[in-house]
N, C-alpha and C positions, 0 to 999 in steps of 0.2 A: 688520653682520651680514647684512643683506639682500644686499649686494654679494657677500659670501663665499658665500652660498647660491646666488646666480645663477651664480657661477663654478664651483660644484660640479655644475652641470648639472641642478639641480632645476628642474622645469618651472615656467615663469612663472605658470601658473594655480594652482599649489600654494603660492605665496608671498603673504603679506600683510604690509604694513608699516603699523603703527598706532603713531603717536607719542604719543597720549594713553594714559597708563599704565592708567587705569581701563578704557578701551575695549579696550586690548590684552589685559588679563587676562580680560575678559568674552568677547572673541572666542576666545581660547585655550580657555577653559572650554567654550564652545559647541561646539567641535570635538571635545572629548574624549568618549570612550565609556567604558562601565563597564570598570574595570581599568586605564585609561590613567593616566599620571602627567604632569602639566603642570609643567614646569620653567621658571621665569622669573627674570630678574634685574631688580632694581630698585635704583636709586641712592638710595632714600630709606628710609622706615621701613615697618614692618608695617601701619601705618595705611593705606597706599596699597592694600594687599591687602584689608583689611576694608572700606574705602570702595568698592572696586570690586565686592565681593560683596554689599554691603548691599541694593542694589535688587532683586536676583534671588534671593539666598540669605541673608536676614537672620538666620536661625538659625545658619548657619555663620559668618557675620561676627561674631556675638555670641560664639560659642564660641571662635573664634580670638583675639578681643580679650581674652576672659577668661583664656585660657591664656598669653597673651603678657605678662601682668602679673608 
């Protein structure tokens, strides 16, 4: 993905590559502004999302976990 973004002439200072799924989700959320939509792909389960959110947004993590049941 990062290579494709570089090839599309996106400025290098606008790209971040984070291999840890929890850190990647947190980094993406930190860049979002009101009204933004964060789209991410994850090769595992919804628990990865809830665990990434738990330290900074525990109420949201709990809500997602409850709705995923």
